[in-house]
Each structure stands twice: as C-alpha cells, then as structure tokens.
KOLRO-31275 format. One record per residue (C-alpha): residue in three letters; x, y, z; residue number from 1. Coordinates in nm, 2 decimals. Example, Ala and Ser with C-alpha at 12.3 -4.5 7.8 and 13.67 -1.06 7.14 Angstrom:
KOLRO-31275
+------+--------+--------+--------+-----+
: type :     px :     py :     pz : seq :
+------+--------+--------+--------+-----+
:  Ala :   1.23 :  -0.45 :   0.78 :   1 :
:  Ser :   1.37 :  -0.11 :   0.71 :   2 :
+------+--------+--------+--------+-----+
//
This chain:
KOLRO-31275
+------+--------+--------+--------+-----+
: type :     px :     py :     pz : seq :
+------+--------+--------+--------+-----+
:  Met :  -3.01 : -17.62 :  13.18 :   1 :
:  Glu :  -2.95 : -17.83 :  12.86 :   2 :
:  Thr :  -2.59 : -17.72 :  12.85 :   3 :
:  Phe :  -2.55 : -17.81 :  13.21 :   4 :
:  Asn :  -2.69 : -18.16 :  13.16 :   5 :
:  His :  -2.46 : -18.23 :  12.86 :   6 :
:  Ser :  -2.15 : -18.10 :  13.05 :   7 :
:  Arg :  -2.20 : -18.31 :  13.36 :   8 :
:  Ile :  -1.95 : -18.59 :  13.40 :   9 :
:  Ser :  -2.09 : -18.94 :  13.44 :  10 :
:  Glu :  -1.82 : -19.09 :  13.66 :  11 :
:  Phe :  -1.52 : -19.01 :  13.89 :  12 :
:  Val :  -1.18 : -19.18 :  13.90 :  13 :
:  Leu :  -1.06 : -19.29 :  14.25 :  14 :
:  Leu :  -0.68 : -19.29 :  14.29 :  15 :
:  Gly :  -0.71 : -19.53 :  14.59 :  16 :
:  Leu :  -0.45 : -19.57 :  14.86 :  17 :
:  Thr :  -0.15 : -19.66 :  14.65 :  18 :
:  Asp :  -0.04 : -19.72 :  14.29 :  19 :
:  Ser :   0.21 : -19.99 :  14.39 :  20 :
:  Pro :   0.08 : -20.34 :  14.27 :  21 :
:  Glu :   0.28 : -20.52 :  14.54 :  22 :
:  Leu :   0.14 : -20.30 :  14.81 :  23 :
:  Glu :  -0.21 : -20.33 :  14.67 :  24 :
:  Ile :  -0.19 : -20.71 :  14.72 :  25 :
:  Phe :  -0.08 : -20.67 :  15.08 :  26 :
:  Leu :  -0.35 : -20.41 :  15.15 :  27 :
:  Phe :  -0.61 : -20.64 :  14.98 :  28 :
:  Val :  -0.53 : -20.92 :  15.23 :  29 :
:  Val :  -0.51 : -20.69 :  15.53 :  30 :
:  Phe :  -0.83 : -20.50 :  15.46 :  31 :
:  Ser :  -1.02 : -20.81 :  15.36 :  32 :
:  Leu :  -0.94 : -20.97 :  15.70 :  33 :
:  Phe :  -1.02 : -20.64 :  15.88 :  34 :
:  Tyr :  -1.36 : -20.62 :  15.71 :  35 :
:  Leu :  -1.44 : -20.99 :  15.77 :  36 :
:  Ile :  -1.35 : -20.96 :  16.14 :  37 :
:  Thr :  -1.54 : -20.63 :  16.17 :  38 :
:  Met :  -1.86 : -20.78 :  16.03 :  39 :
:  Leu :  -1.83 : -21.10 :  16.23 :  40 :
:  Gly :  -1.74 : -20.92 :  16.56 :  41 :
:  Asn :  -2.02 : -20.67 :  16.54 :  42 :
:  Cys :  -2.27 : -20.93 :  16.42 :  43 :
:  Leu :  -2.17 : -21.15 :  16.72 :  44 :
:  Ile :  -2.23 : -20.86 :  16.96 :  45 :
:  Leu :  -2.56 : -20.78 :  16.80 :  46 :
:  Leu :  -2.69 : -21.14 :  16.82 :  47 :
:  Thr :  -2.55 : -21.19 :  17.17 :  48 :
:  Val :  -2.74 : -20.89 :  17.30 :  49 :
:  Leu :  -3.05 : -20.98 :  17.11 :  50 :
:  Phe :  -3.07 : -21.35 :  17.24 :  51 :
:  Thr :  -2.93 : -21.30 :  17.59 :  52 :
:  Ser :  -3.20 : -21.19 :  17.84 :  53 :
:  Gln :  -2.94 : -21.08 :  18.09 :  54 :
:  Leu :  -2.82 : -20.82 :  17.84 :  55 :
:  His :  -3.17 : -20.67 :  17.78 :  56 :
:  Ser :  -3.08 : -20.34 :  17.94 :  57 :
:  Pro :  -3.05 : -19.98 :  17.80 :  58 :
:  Met :  -2.67 : -19.99 :  17.78 :  59 :
:  Tyr :  -2.66 : -20.31 :  17.58 :  60 :
:  Phe :  -2.95 : -20.20 :  17.36 :  61 :
:  Leu :  -2.76 : -19.89 :  17.26 :  62 :
:  Leu :  -2.44 : -20.10 :  17.22 :  63 :
:  Ser :  -2.61 : -20.34 :  16.98 :  64 :
:  Asn :  -2.73 : -20.04 :  16.78 :  65 :
:  Leu :  -2.37 : -19.91 :  16.77 :  66 :
:  Ser :  -2.26 : -20.24 :  16.63 :  67 :
:  Leu :  -2.53 : -20.22 :  16.36 :  68 :
:  Ile :  -2.41 : -19.87 :  16.26 :  69 :
:  Asp :  -2.04 : -19.98 :  16.26 :  70 :
:  Met :  -2.13 : -20.26 :  16.02 :  71 :
:  Cys :  -2.30 : -20.01 :  15.80 :  72 :
:  Leu :  -2.02 : -19.76 :  15.83 :  73 :
:  Ser :  -1.77 : -20.03 :  15.74 :  74 :
:  Ser :  -1.97 : -20.14 :  15.43 :  75 :
:  Phe :  -2.04 : -19.82 :  15.25 :  76 :
:  Ala :  -1.70 : -19.80 :  15.09 :  77 :
:  Thr :  -1.47 : -20.08 :  15.21 :  78 :
:  Pro :  -1.60 : -20.36 :  14.98 :  79 :
:  Lys :  -1.55 : -20.14 :  14.67 :  80 :
:  Met :  -1.20 : -20.04 :  14.79 :  81 :
:  Ile :  -1.11 : -20.41 :  14.83 :  82 :
:  Leu :  -1.23 : -20.49 :  14.48 :  83 :
:  Asp :  -1.06 : -20.19 :  14.33 :  84 :
:  Phe :  -0.72 : -20.32 :  14.44 :  85 :
:  Phe :  -0.75 : -20.55 :  14.13 :  86 :
:  Ala :  -0.92 : -20.30 :  13.90 :  87 :
:  Glu :  -0.72 : -20.14 :  13.62 :  88 :
:  Ser :  -0.94 : -19.83 :  13.63 :  89 :
:  Lys :  -1.08 : -19.74 :  13.97 :  90 :
:  Thr :  -1.40 : -19.56 :  13.87 :  91 :
:  Ile :  -1.73 : -19.48 :  14.04 :  92 :
:  Ser :  -2.05 : -19.35 :  13.87 :  93 :
:  Phe :  -2.18 : -19.00 :  13.96 :  94 :
:  Gly :  -2.47 : -19.16 :  14.14 :  95 :
:  Gly :  -2.25 : -19.41 :  14.32 :  96 :
:  Cys :  -2.03 : -19.12 :  14.44 :  97 :
:  Ile :  -2.32 : -18.92 :  14.57 :  98 :
:  Ser :  -2.45 : -19.24 :  14.74 :  99 :
:  Gln :  -2.12 : -19.28 :  14.92 : 100 :
:  Ile :  -2.14 : -18.92 :  15.05 : 101 :
:  Phe :  -2.50 : -18.98 :  15.15 : 102 :
:  Phe :  -2.43 : -19.30 :  15.35 : 103 :
:  Leu :  -2.11 : -19.17 :  15.50 : 104 :
:  His :  -2.28 : -18.86 :  15.66 : 105 :
:  Leu :  -2.59 : -19.07 :  15.74 : 106 :
:  Phe :  -2.39 : -19.32 :  15.94 : 107 :
:  Thr :  -2.15 : -19.08 :  16.10 : 108 :
:  Gly :  -2.42 : -18.84 :  16.20 : 109 :
:  Thr :  -2.62 : -19.13 :  16.35 : 110 :
:  Glu :  -2.32 : -19.26 :  16.54 : 111 :
:  Ile :  -2.25 : -18.91 :  16.68 : 112 :
:  Val :  -2.60 : -18.89 :  16.83 : 113 :
:  Leu :  -2.59 : -19.26 :  16.95 : 114 :
:  Leu :  -2.26 : -19.20 :  17.13 : 115 :
:  Ile :  -2.41 : -18.90 :  17.30 : 116 :
:  Ser :  -2.70 : -19.12 :  17.40 : 117 :
:  Met :  -2.47 : -19.38 :  17.54 : 118 :
:  Ser :  -2.29 : -19.12 :  17.75 : 119 :
:  Phe :  -2.62 : -18.99 :  17.87 : 120 :
:  Asp :  -2.71 : -19.35 :  17.97 : 121 :
:  Arg :  -2.39 : -19.39 :  18.17 : 122 :
:  Tyr :  -2.44 : -19.04 :  18.33 : 123 :
:  Ile :  -2.79 : -19.14 :  18.46 : 124 :
:  Ala :  -2.67 : -19.48 :  18.57 : 125 :
:  Ile :  -2.38 : -19.35 :  18.78 : 126 :
:  Cys :  -2.49 : -19.00 :  18.88 : 127 :
:  Lys :  -2.86 : -19.06 :  18.93 : 128 :
:  Pro :  -2.89 : -19.44 :  18.99 : 129 :
:  Leu :  -3.22 : -19.42 :  19.18 : 130 :
:  Leu :  -3.39 : -19.26 :  18.88 : 131 :
:  Tyr :  -3.22 : -19.48 :  18.62 : 132 :
:  Ser :  -3.51 : -19.73 :  18.55 : 133 :
:  Thr :  -3.75 : -19.44 :  18.53 : 134 :
:  Ile :  -3.55 : -19.22 :  18.30 : 135 :
:  Met :  -3.40 : -19.49 :  18.08 : 136 :
:  Ser :  -3.72 : -19.67 :  18.00 : 137 :
:  Gln :  -3.77 : -19.89 :  17.69 : 138 :
:  Lys :  -3.97 : -19.61 :  17.52 : 139 :
:  Val :  -3.68 : -19.36 :  17.59 : 140 :
:  Cys :  -3.42 : -19.59 :  17.45 : 141 :
:  Val :  -3.61 : -19.66 :  17.13 : 142 :
:  Gly :  -3.67 : -19.28 :  17.10 : 143 :
:  Leu :  -3.30 : -19.21 :  17.14 : 144 :
:  Val :  -3.22 : -19.46 :  16.86 : 145 :
:  Val :  -3.49 : -19.32 :  16.63 : 146 :
:  Ala :  -3.36 : -18.97 :  16.70 : 147 :
:  Ser :  -3.01 : -19.08 :  16.61 : 148 :
:  Trp :  -3.11 : -19.20 :  16.27 : 149 :
:  Thr :  -3.34 : -18.90 :  16.22 : 150 :
:  Val :  -3.05 : -18.65 :  16.29 : 151 :
:  Gly :  -2.82 : -18.85 :  16.07 : 152 :
:  Phe :  -3.07 : -18.84 :  15.79 : 153 :
:  Leu :  -3.13 : -18.47 :  15.82 : 154 :
:  His :  -2.75 : -18.40 :  15.85 : 155 :
:  Thr :  -2.67 : -18.59 :  15.53 : 156 :
:  Leu :  -2.95 : -18.41 :  15.34 : 157 :
:  Ser :  -2.81 : -18.08 :  15.45 : 158 :
:  Gln :  -2.48 : -18.18 :  15.31 : 159 :
:  Leu :  -2.61 : -18.30 :  14.97 : 160 :
:  Ile :  -2.89 : -18.05 :  14.90 : 161 :
:  Phe :  -2.64 : -17.80 :  14.74 : 162 :
:  Thr :  -2.39 : -18.06 :  14.61 : 163 :
:  Leu :  -2.64 : -18.23 :  14.38 : 164 :
:  Tyr :  -2.70 : -17.91 :  14.18 : 165 :
:  Leu :  -2.33 : -17.81 :  14.14 : 166 :
:  Pro :  -2.20 : -17.84 :  13.78 : 167 :
:  Phe :  -1.93 : -18.11 :  13.74 : 168 :
:  Cys :  -1.77 : -18.09 :  13.40 : 169 :
:  Gly :  -1.42 : -18.20 :  13.48 : 170 :
:  Pro :  -1.17 : -18.28 :  13.62 : 171 :
:  Asn :  -1.31 : -18.60 :  13.78 : 172 :
:  Val :  -1.01 : -18.74 :  13.97 : 173 :
:  Ile :  -1.05 : -18.80 :  14.35 : 174 :
:  Asp :  -0.74 : -18.86 :  14.55 : 175 :
:  Ser :  -0.89 : -19.11 :  14.79 : 176 :
:  Phe :  -1.05 : -19.46 :  14.79 : 177 :
:  Phe :  -1.41 : -19.32 :  14.83 : 178 :
:  Cys :  -1.61 : -19.01 :  14.77 : 179 :
:  Asp :  -1.62 : -18.75 :  15.05 : 180 :
:  Leu :  -1.76 : -18.40 :  15.04 : 181 :
:  Pro :  -1.43 : -18.20 :  15.08 : 182 :
:  Leu :  -1.28 : -18.39 :  14.78 : 183 :
:  Val :  -1.58 : -18.39 :  14.55 : 184 :
:  Ile :  -1.69 : -18.03 :  14.60 : 185 :
:  Gln :  -1.35 : -17.91 :  14.48 : 186 :
:  Leu :  -1.42 : -18.07 :  14.14 : 187 :
:  Ala :  -1.72 : -17.84 :  14.07 : 188 :
:  Cys :  -1.69 : -17.61 :  13.77 : 189 :
:  Val :  -1.78 : -17.30 :  13.98 : 190 :
:  Asp :  -1.61 : -17.13 :  14.27 : 191 :
:  Thr :  -1.73 : -17.33 :  14.57 : 192 :
:  Tyr :  -1.47 : -17.21 :  14.83 : 193 :
:  Val :  -1.72 : -17.01 :  15.05 : 194 :
:  Leu :  -2.00 : -17.27 :  15.01 : 195 :
:  Gly :  -1.76 : -17.55 :  15.07 : 196 :
:  Ile :  -1.61 : -17.39 :  15.38 : 197 :
:  Phe :  -1.96 : -17.34 :  15.52 : 198 :
:  Met :  -2.09 : -17.69 :  15.45 : 199 :
:  Ile :  -1.78 : -17.89 :  15.54 : 200 :
:  Ser :  -1.68 : -17.68 :  15.84 : 201 :
:  Ser :  -2.03 : -17.72 :  15.98 : 202 :
:  Ser :  -1.97 : -18.09 :  15.99 : 203 :
:  Gly :  -1.64 : -18.03 :  16.17 : 204 :
:  Ala :  -1.81 : -17.79 :  16.41 : 205 :
:  Ile :  -2.08 : -18.04 :  16.49 : 206 :
:  Ala :  -1.82 : -18.31 :  16.56 : 207 :
:  Leu :  -1.61 : -18.08 :  16.77 : 208 :
:  Val :  -1.90 : -17.95 :  16.98 : 209 :
:  Ser :  -2.03 : -18.31 :  17.02 : 210 :
:  Phe :  -1.69 : -18.43 :  17.13 : 211 :
:  Leu :  -1.66 : -18.15 :  17.39 : 212 :
:  Leu :  -2.01 : -18.23 :  17.53 : 213 :
:  Leu :  -1.91 : -18.60 :  17.55 : 214 :
:  Leu :  -1.58 : -18.51 :  17.71 : 215 :
:  Thr :  -1.75 : -18.30 :  17.97 : 216 :
:  Ser :  -2.01 : -18.57 :  18.04 : 217 :
:  Tyr :  -1.74 : -18.84 :  18.09 : 218 :
:  Ile :  -1.54 : -18.61 :  18.32 : 219 :
:  Ile :  -1.84 : -18.56 :  18.54 : 220 :
:  Val :  -1.90 : -18.94 :  18.54 : 221 :
:  Leu :  -1.54 : -19.02 :  18.62 : 222 :
:  Val :  -1.53 : -18.77 :  18.90 : 223 :
:  Thr :  -1.84 : -18.92 :  19.05 : 224 :
:  Ile :  -1.69 : -19.27 :  19.02 : 225 :
:  Arg :  -1.37 : -19.15 :  19.19 : 226 :
:  Asp :  -1.58 : -19.05 :  19.50 : 227 :
:  His :  -1.71 : -19.40 :  19.54 : 228 :
:  Ser :  -1.47 : -19.68 :  19.61 : 229 :
:  Ser :  -1.63 : -20.02 :  19.54 : 230 :
:  Ser :  -1.63 : -20.31 :  19.30 : 231 :
:  Gly :  -1.94 : -20.15 :  19.13 : 232 :
:  Ser :  -1.74 : -19.83 :  19.08 : 233 :
:  Ser :  -1.45 : -20.02 :  18.93 : 234 :
:  Lys :  -1.69 : -20.19 :  18.68 : 235 :
:  Ala :  -1.84 : -19.85 :  18.60 : 236 :
:  Phe :  -1.50 : -19.70 :  18.55 : 237 :
:  Ser :  -1.40 : -19.98 :  18.31 : 238 :
:  Thr :  -1.72 : -19.93 :  18.11 : 239 :
:  Cys :  -1.69 : -19.56 :  18.08 : 240 :
:  Thr :  -1.32 : -19.59 :  17.99 : 241 :
:  Ala :  -1.42 : -19.82 :  17.70 : 242 :
:  His :  -1.69 : -19.58 :  17.59 : 243 :
:  Phe :  -1.45 : -19.29 :  17.59 : 244 :
:  Ile :  -1.19 : -19.48 :  17.39 : 245 :
:  Val :  -1.45 : -19.54 :  17.12 : 246 :
:  Val :  -1.55 : -19.17 :  17.13 : 247 :
:  Leu :  -1.19 : -19.06 :  17.10 : 248 :
:  Met :  -1.12 : -19.29 :  16.80 : 249 :
:  Phe :  -1.43 : -19.19 :  16.62 : 250 :
:  Phe :  -1.42 : -18.81 :  16.67 : 251 :
:  Gly :  -1.05 : -18.75 :  16.64 : 252 :
:  Pro :  -1.02 : -18.82 :  16.26 : 253 :
:  Cys :  -1.36 : -18.66 :  16.19 : 254 :
:  Ile :  -1.26 : -18.33 :  16.37 : 255 :
:  Phe :  -0.92 : -18.32 :  16.19 : 256 :
:  Ile :  -1.07 : -18.38 :  15.84 : 257 :
:  Tyr :  -1.37 : -18.15 :  15.86 : 258 :
:  Val :  -1.24 : -17.86 :  16.08 : 259 :
:  Trp :  -0.95 : -17.81 :  15.84 : 260 :
:  Pro :  -1.10 : -17.89 :  15.49 : 261 :
:  Phe :  -0.94 : -17.86 :  15.15 : 262 :
:  Thr :  -0.61 : -18.00 :  15.25 : 263 :
:  Ser :  -0.41 : -18.25 :  15.05 : 264 :
:  Phe :  -0.22 : -18.41 :  15.33 : 265 :
:  Leu :  -0.15 : -18.78 :  15.32 : 266 :
:  Val :  -0.27 : -18.79 :  15.68 : 267 :
:  Asp :  -0.62 : -18.71 :  15.56 : 268 :
:  Lys :  -0.63 : -19.03 :  15.36 : 269 :
:  Ile :  -0.49 : -19.23 :  15.66 : 270 :
:  Leu :  -0.75 : -19.08 :  15.89 : 271 :
:  Ser :  -1.02 : -19.17 :  15.65 : 272 :
:  Val :  -0.90 : -19.53 :  15.66 : 273 :
:  Phe :  -0.90 : -19.51 :  16.04 : 274 :
:  Tyr :  -1.26 : -19.40 :  16.10 : 275 :
:  Thr :  -1.41 : -19.61 :  15.82 : 276 :
:  Ile :  -1.22 : -19.93 :  15.87 : 277 :
:  Phe :  -1.02 : -19.94 :  16.19 : 278 :
:  Thr :  -1.28 : -19.79 :  16.43 : 279 :
:  Pro :  -1.56 : -20.03 :  16.34 : 280 :
:  Phe :  -1.30 : -20.31 :  16.37 : 281 :
:  Leu :  -1.18 : -20.20 :  16.71 : 282 :
:  Asn :  -1.52 : -20.12 :  16.87 : 283 :
:  Pro :  -1.62 : -20.49 :  16.92 : 284 :
:  Leu :  -1.28 : -20.57 :  17.06 : 285 :
:  Ile :  -1.29 : -20.28 :  17.30 : 286 :
:  Tyr :  -1.64 : -20.37 :  17.43 : 287 :
:  Thr :  -1.59 : -20.74 :  17.45 : 288 :
:  Leu :  -1.24 : -20.74 :  17.60 : 289 :
:  Arg :  -1.34 : -20.48 :  17.87 : 290 :
:  Asn :  -1.69 : -20.60 :  17.95 : 291 :
:  Gln :  -1.71 : -20.92 :  18.15 : 292 :
:  Glu :  -2.09 : -20.96 :  18.10 : 293 :
:  Val :  -2.06 : -20.96 :  17.72 : 294 :
:  Lys :  -1.76 : -21.20 :  17.73 : 295 :
:  Thr :  -1.95 : -21.44 :  17.95 : 296 :
:  Ala :  -2.26 : -21.43 :  17.74 : 297 :
:  Ile :  -2.06 : -21.49 :  17.42 : 298 :
:  Lys :  -1.87 : -21.78 :  17.58 : 299 :
:  Lys :  -2.20 : -21.94 :  17.69 : 300 :
:  Lys :  -2.35 : -21.90 :  17.34 : 301 :
:  Leu :  -2.04 : -22.04 :  17.17 : 302 :
:  Ser :  -2.02 : -22.33 :  17.42 : 303 :
:  Lys :  -2.39 : -22.41 :  17.37 : 304 :
:  Gln :  -2.35 : -22.40 :  17.00 : 305 :
:  Ser :  -2.05 : -22.63 :  17.01 : 306 :
:  Ser :  -2.23 : -22.87 :  17.24 : 307 :
:  Asn :  -2.53 : -22.88 :  16.99 : 308 :
:  Ile :  -2.29 : -22.95 :  16.70 : 309 :
:  Arg :  -2.13 : -23.24 :  16.90 : 310 :
:  Lys :  -2.47 : -23.39 :  16.98 : 311 :
:  Thr :  -2.57 : -23.37 :  16.62 : 312 :
:  Thr :  -2.25 : -23.53 :  16.50 : 313 :
:  Lys :  -2.30 : -23.82 :  16.75 : 314 :
:  Arg :  -2.66 : -23.86 :  16.65 : 315 :
:  Tyr :  -2.59 : -23.85 :  16.27 : 316 :
:  Pro :  -2.23 : -23.97 :  16.23 : 317 :
:  Val :  -2.06 : -23.91 :  15.90 : 318 :
:  Gln :  -2.06 : -24.23 :  15.69 : 319 :
+------+--------+--------+--------+-----+
//
C-alpha cells in the first residue's frame, strides 16, 4: 500500500482542443461567448418560470430544472477550458480530475432521467389528458426531480467506485480538455481493458436504452397528435418536436462516445464539446424560440424591467 501511495501521480496534463496559439485565441472568444449566453439564457428561463404564475405547471417545472442542470453541465469543465487557452501548462490535479468525472456523470445521469420525466409528462398530457392533473401532481413532479438527482448520484458513484482505487503511476497525459472515464482509465498502471469495457459500455448501454425508450414514447405521442387536427394539437406537436430535438442532441454524442469506448478519433473530442457546451447553449434557444408562452412571459418581464428602469431614471435623473 505504501508503494502504491508513493507511485500515484498527483496531476494530469490536458492537451486541450488545439496547440495552435492563433486558434486558441479564436476558441477563447467563441467559447467565452457561448458560455456567457448559456448561463444567461438558462438563468432567464429559470427565473421566468419561477416568477411567472402562468408557467407554474408540470412541464415548465421540469423545464426549469433542465435549465439548472444545463448550467451545471456547462460549468463543470468549460470555465477551466477557457482559462487553459492562455496557460502554458494545462494541468489538473488528481482530485480535480476525479471531481470532473464525478460531476460529468452526475449531471448527465440526472439529465437522462429528467428528459425521460419530460417525455412522460408530454405522454400523459396528450394521450391521457383527463388524468393529467391527477397523475402529474406537484408531489409527483418533485418526486421525479428528486429521483433524477438520486439516479445521477448513484450512477456517478458506480463509475468512480473502482476508478479511485486504480494505480496511476504514469503516463498522465489526457488528449482532451477535461477528464472523462474512457480517457483516464487507460492511464492506470494495470490492465483495465475488461473492467473499462464493462464500466464505460454500461454508460453507453444506459444512454442507448434510454434513448430508445424516449424515441418510442415520442413516436406514440406524435401518432396520437396526428389523429387530432386542431390548434392545440399543433401546439403539442411543436412542443414535442422541441423536446425531441433536445433529446437527439444530448443522447447522440453520449451514445457514440460510450458505446464505442477507447477510440482516439478526433470526432470524440468534437462530440465532447457538443454535449458539454453546445447542447446547454442550444436548449434555451430551442425552448424559447418554439414556445410562445415562454417567449411572451420573457417579453413581459423584460418590458416591465425596462419600464421600471425608465421610471427610476426619471425620478432620479443623473446629475
């Protein structure tokens, strides 16, 4: 045990996205803007749902929680990646690396269950409308959110329980901008192929099965909508389409990375950028641009805030 403790490396080196200084400056500007817009957009949705009584319904309650998770998912690695663009040595401590793996699987596991909960909400609303208020009660909605975080926590523990006790004595170079299980487990000083395949592919299997369940659910919902021609059905179709776009963007990269682990393709790095940066950025745009109620509520809030600022300016003019 003493030999093991002395041989364990204390930090990992992240290669990042590129080694070109010019490209790093460009990516710094782009990803800084993406991160800022992601945080502001999701925060705006969260506050709008929270302070708009018309949006106090199960669908928007779950949507606000999705915005919260997206802010978390966007923050576990992106700020460090942005700072690392100007760092000579892109290093991360062993504890920091394990923390990134923990939060990555916590937030992705939580989001998977939350997306399933959102599809269940739309299924009940469209296929069993008379039972909707009974089934989707406030207690059930809170239970679904608690279950999402619980499953996410248990999932990330199952991924780390063996990783923490693996011997890491070198090499310590990770070809990515953050620590992820398929990349870190390869650096262990023992043969982890079988263990790695089991642990990592289990994540891919969970993502694949969840995606197929969601796909089946939305197909049933869309078939039900097709049989009803009305303005309400059109609104339901638009909502479900937005939900499915989010599902596709989130699950696509996860399934590719974890169903086929231990690859060194550049596409893996690109997909990692997609589901950690682009998906949280696009979610608020998809929901606000395709949801009239959210757009109307946001416009009212911004208009009211602007009016209050003008009144304050008139009352206390700048000298």
